[in-house]
C-alpha positions in Angstrom: -27.5 10.1 -42.4 -29.1 9.6 -39.0 -26.4 7.2 -37.9 -23.7 9.7 -38.9 -25.4 12.5 -37.0 -25.7 10.2 -33.9 -22.0 9.3 -34.2 -21.0 12.9 -34.6 -23.0 13.9 -31.5 -21.5 11.1 -29.5 -17.9 12.2 -30.5 -18.8 15.8 -29.7 -20.2 14.7 -26.3 -17.0 12.7 -25.5 -14.9 15.7 -26.5 -16.8 18.1 -24.3 -16.6 15.6 -21.5 -12.8 15.3 -21.8 -12.4 19.1 -22.0 -14.5 19.5 -18.9 -12.5 16.8 -17.1 -9.2 18.4 -18.1 -10.5 21.8 -17.1 -11.3 20.5 -13.6 -7.8 19.4 -12.8 -6.0 21.7 -10.4 -2.7 21.9 -12.4 -0.8 24.0 -9.8 -1.5 21.4 -7.1 -0.6 18.6 -9.6 2.7 20.2 -10.4 3.5 20.8 -6.7 2.5 17.2 -5.9 4.8 15.8 -8.6 7.7 18.0 -7.4 7.0 16.8 -3.8 6.9 13.2 -4.7 10.1 13.5 -6.8 11.9 15.4 -4.0 10.8 13.0 -1.2 11.7 9.9 -3.3 15.1 11.3 -4.2 15.8 12.2 -0.6 14.6 8.9 0.9 16.2 6.6 -1.6 19.6 8.4 -1.9 19.7 9.1 1.8 19.0 5.5 2.7 21.7 4.2 0.4 24.2 6.9 1.5 23.7 5.9 5.1 24.4 2.3 4.2 27.5 3.4 2.4 28.6 5.3 5.5 28.3 2.2 7.6 30.4 0.3 5.1 33.1 3.0 5.1 33.3 3.2 8.9 33.5 -0.6 9.3 36.0 -1.3 6.4 38.4 1.6 6.6 38.1 3.1 10.1 37.4 -0.2 11.8 34.6 1.2 13.8 32.6 -1.7 15.4 29.0 -1.7 16.7 28.7 -1.5 20.4 27.8 -4.9 22.0 25.5 -3.2 24.5 22.4 -1.1 23.8 24.4 2.2 23.6 23.6 5.2 21.4 26.6 4.8 19.0 26.9 6.0 15.4 25.3 2.8 14.0 22.3 3.1 16.2 21.9 6.7 15.1 22.1 5.6 11.5 19.4 2.9 12.1 17.1 5.5 13.7 17.6 7.9 10.8 16.7 5.1 8.4 13.4 4.5 10.3 12.7 8.2 10.2 13.3 8.1 6.4 10.7 5.3 6.1 8.2 7.4 8.1 8.9 10.5 5.9 8.3 8.6 2.7 4.9 7.2 4.0 3.7 10.4 5.6 4.3 12.6 2.6 2.9 10.1 0.2 -0.4 10.4 2.1 -0.1 14.2 2.5 0.4 14.7 -1.2 -2.8 12.8 -1.9 -4.7 14.9 0.7 -3.4 18.2 -0.9 -4.5 17.0 -4.3 -8.0 16.1 -3.0 -8.2 19.6 -1.4 -7.2 21.2 -4.7 -9.9 19.3 -6.5 -12.6 20.3 -4.0 -11.4 23.9 -3.9 -11.4 24.2 -7.7 -14.9 22.6 -7.7 -16.1 25.1 -5.1 -14.9 28.1 -7.2 -16.2 26.8 -10.6 -19.6 25.7 -9.2 -20.2 28.9 -7.2 -23.4 29.7 -9.0 -24.6 26.1 -9.1 -25.9 23.7 -6.5 -22.6 23.4 -4.7 -22.5 25.5 -1.5 -19.2 26.6 0.1 -19.3 25.8 3.8 -17.4 27.2 6.8 -15.9 23.8 7.3 -14.3 23.9 3.9 -12.7 27.2 4.6 -11.4 25.9 8.0 -9.9 22.9 6.2 -8.1 25.1 3.7 -6.8 27.3 6.5 -5.6 24.1 8.4 -3.8 22.9 5.3 -2.0 26.3 5.0 -0.8 26.1 8.6 0.2 22.5 8.3 2.1 23.1 5.0 3.9 26.0 6.5 5.1 23.8 9.4 6.2 21.1 7.0 8.1 23.7 5.0 10.0 24.7 8.1 10.7 21.1 8.9 12.1 20.5 5.4 14.3 23.5 5.8 15.7 21.8 8.9 16.1 18.5 7.0 17.9 20.4 4.2 20.3 22.0 6.7 20.8 18.6 8.4 21.5 16.9 5.1 24.1 19.5 4.2 26.3 18.3 7.2 27.3 14.9 5.7 27.8 16.6 2.3 30.2 19.0 3.9 32.0 16.1 5.7 32.3 14.0 2.6 33.5 17.0 0.6 36.3 17.5 3.1 37.2 13.8 2.9 37.2 13.9 -0.9 39.2 17.1 -0.9 41.8 15.5 1.4 42.0 12.5 -0.9 42.6 14.7 -3.9 45.3 16.8 -2.2 47.0 13.7 -0.9 47.1 12.2 -4.4 48.4 15.4 -6.0 50.9 16.5 -3.3 53.0 13.5 -2.3 54.7 13.5 1.1 51.9 15.5 2.8 50.8 14.6 6.3 47.1 14.5 6.0 44.9 12.4 8.3 41.2 11.6 8.6 39.9 11.5 12.2 36.2 10.7 12.6 36.4 12.1 16.2 36.4 15.6 14.6 32.8 15.1 13.5 31.5 13.4 16.6 31.1 10.0 14.9 33.0 8.1 17.6 34.0 9.0 21.2 37.1 11.0 21.9 38.7 8.1 23.8 38.8 6.0 20.6 41.6 6.6 18.1 40.5 5.6 14.5 42.7 7.9 12.5 43.6 7.1 8.8 46.5 9.1 7.5 47.8 9.6 4.0 50.5 7.2 2.9 48.8 4.2 4.4 47.2 1.3 2.5 43.8 1.9 4.0 43.9 5.6 3.0 44.6 4.9 -0.6 42.1 2.1 -0.7 39.4 4.3 0.7 40.1 7.2 -1.7 40.1 4.9 -4.7 37.0 2.9 -3.6 33.6 3.2 -5.1 32.0 3.5 -1.7 33.4 6.9 -0.9 32.6 8.4 -4.3 29.1 6.9 -4.5 28.2 7.8 -0.9 29.3 11.4 -1.5 27.2 11.8 -4.6 24.3 10.0 -2.9 24.3 12.6 -0.1 24.4 15.4 -2.7 21.4 13.9 -4.4 19.6 13.6 -1.1 20.3 17.3 -0.4 18.9 18.1 -3.9 15.8 16.1 -3.0 15.3 17.9 0.3 15.6 21.2 -1.6 13.0 20.1 -4.1 10.7 19.2 -1.3 11.2 22.7 0.2 10.3 24.2 -3.2 7.2 22.0 -3.4 6.1 23.2 0.0 6.5 26.8 -1.0 4.5 26.1 -4.2 1.8 24.4 -2.1 1.7 27.5 0.2 1.1 29.8 -2.8 -1.6 27.5 -4.2 -3.4 27.0 -0.9 -3.2 30.7 -0.1 -4.7 31.6 -3.5 -7.4 29.0 -3.2 -8.3 30.1 0.3 -8.6 33.7 -0.9 -10.7 32.6 -3.9 -13.0 30.6 -1.6 -13.3 33.5 0.8 -14.2 35.9 -2.0 -16.6 33.4 -3.5 -18.3 32.9 -0.1 -18.8 36.7 0.1 -20.1 36.8 -3.4 -22.5 33.9 -2.6 -23.8 35.8 0.5 -24.3 38.9 -1.7 -26.2 36.9 -4.3 -28.4 35.4 -1.6 -29.2 38.8 0.0 -29.8 40.3 -3.4 -32.2 37.5 -4.4 -34.0 37.8 -1.1 -34.4 41.6 -1.5 -35.7 41.1 -5.1 -38.2 38.5 -3.8 -39.4 40.9 -1.1 -39.8 43.8 -3.6 -41.7 41.4 -5.9 -44.0 40.4 -3.0 -44.6 44.0 -2.0 -45.4 44.9 -5.6 -47.8 42.0 -5.9 -49.5 42.9 -2.6 -50.0 46.6 -3.7 -51.3 45.5 -7.1 -53.9 43.2 -5.4 -54.9 46.1 -3.0 -55.4 48.5 -5.9 -57.4 45.9 -7.8 -59.6 45.3 -4.7 -60.1 49.0 -4.2 -61.1 49.5 -7.8 -63.6 46.7 -7.7 
């Protein structure tokens, strides 16, 4: 009997510990972090592969060659964007962890308000700093989303031209990368309908895959924007809760101090009356 009771208490203790641990998880911050990681991963992976596909299309079908000198051509720009993608992936992996840690500490500050944990001014400043930083990152991701929509628009036009040239025979449709600023105006790299290169490019997997990869990268950037907005709501709510909790904590300290003073005054008067009576 005693062994069964001990085993039951042990199971009950483990259950209460698990419930307490699950209750301490900041689920809004966790959801925002998962959405941020998914969006950043989709943007970085698909964007990197789409840029590689763009290089293949320019070299194989438009016969664009890399500049032999250190000039800022389209291939150099693509390499720079790839390095930027590497930096974005690393930076937001770390930033997501920091926001999760901030969510855990803020939740702990709220739940342990009446315990030994004390909310400090530094904690409120950190929360305010994360709000400002997240707002800046949200604006940055809005810019990234707008920038990513440009290649989606370009590839949609190319795909549309391929579809129209296939359906309407005898049409004079041409693709000129100079229209999009890919190559200098002095170079002529036009591919027109009816040529072998045009049909090979339209039927190739590179064009279809690159177009869909850019669409996925755009979706990932949009998911990152939604995650930043979600983080802003969570951080703003946490900051408001912490600020209110700090005020409540000051009120409880003042109330406790006044009660102690009243108790001391009452004790002093009781002693004076006792001394006067004796």
